[in-house]
Structures are given as structure tokens and as C-alpha cells.
N, C-alpha and C positions, 0 to 999 in steps of 0.2 A: 205326886213323888216318885223318883226313880231309885230303883234298887239294882245294883249288881254285884257280881262277884267273879273274880278272875282268876285263873292260876297261872303264874309267871314262872317260867324255867330260869334258874339262875346261870350263869357262867361257871364253870368249874372253879374251883379255889377262890370263890367270893365271900369266904366267911369274914373277912377282915372288912370288906366293904360294907357288908351288911351291917357289921357291929358300928362301924363309924358313922353310917346313915342313920341308924338308929340313935345314937348317942348324939349326933347333930339335932335330930327332931327333939329329943327329950330335953337337951340344953337350952333350946329355942321355942319352948314350949308355948309362949304367950303369941311368937309370930305365927307358929303352926295353927294355932286355934283362930288367927286373924286370917289366916289364908283359907281356912275351912268357911270362915262366915264370909269371905268375900266370894268363894265360889258357890254358897248356898248349900254346903254339905252339912249335914246335921251328925252322920257317923261315917267314920272311916277306921276300920280297922285291919291290921295286918298279921298274918300267921306265917310261921316258918314251917315247913315239911320234906321230909325226904321221901321218895317214892323210886323203886328201883334203882337205888344208888344215884339219884341225881336229886339236887335241892332245890327247893320251889318256894314262892311266896304266893300266900293267897291273900287277896285283897276283896275286903268286903265295903261296900260305901252306899250311902242314903243321901240323897240330895234331891234339891227342887229340880234339878234338870241335871243330868250327866254330860249332856252335849255341851250347856254353858258351863259346867263346872271345868271341864277340859280346855273350853276355849279361854277362860280366865287364867288357868294355870299355865297355859302357854305364851300367854301376853304378861304375867306377872313378873314384877322385879323384887317381890318378896324373897329374902334370903333363903326361906326354906324350900320356895318353890323352885329356885335354882339349884339347892343342893338336890333335890329330888331328880330334876332333870338329870344333873351329872350321874347321878346314883343308875338311873335307867341305862343311861349310856355305859357305864363302866361295868355293870353287874348283870344285867338282862340280856337272856339270848332273844335276839329280837326275830319275831315271825313264831314264837313258840307260846304266846299268850293263848290260853284255852278260855274261849268264853263259856259262860254257864247260861242256862235257863232257868229263871225264876219258877218255882213251883207252888210255894207258899209264902206268905209274908203275913207275919203277925205282929201288930204294933199297938201298944196301949197308949 
């Protein structure tokens, strides 16, 4: 099982894009869950935060294989995956993704 977390800087004034993305995922919950199953993801959580006046998203994911899940996402025609790819293009500051190092992972 792979576990990752990452911090993603958002472009300035991306609040509406974040709200629209979140609403789309919530409105298409079953397709989102279908996408997670197809990618072998058991947990995917997103958090928003502000640091030093900049807005960020923090993503946490637990999957059978992060590499496989990313490939499935890239090739997917699921509307949720397509909307997520669009969200990344519209709201993320590319090259700002801060990878993290897993120190401890406890699960029951």
C-alpha cells in the first residue's frame, strides 16, 4: 500500500474554481467513488489552507500503487477525472507541488 501527501500552491483568486471543483465532485459522488476504485485508491482527502498569504491544497492519498493510480487517472474518460484535470490546469501553480516524506503510518 502506498501513502502520499502533497502541498499544492493555488493561483491567486482561485477561490471560485476551488468551490466549483468541490461542488462538482460532491454532485458526482458515485462517479468519484468509481474513479477511486478504478485507481486502486482506498482514501483520498483534500484540505485547504493559507500560509504566508498564499492559498494551498493539501492532498492525502492511500492506494495500492500511486504510480498505477496516476496512470489510470491520466487515461480515464470518467467525467470526475476530466474535471479534476481541468481544475489542475486552471487553479494550480505548476512546479509548486511540495512532496512530503512519510514518517509514520498507522492503520487498523
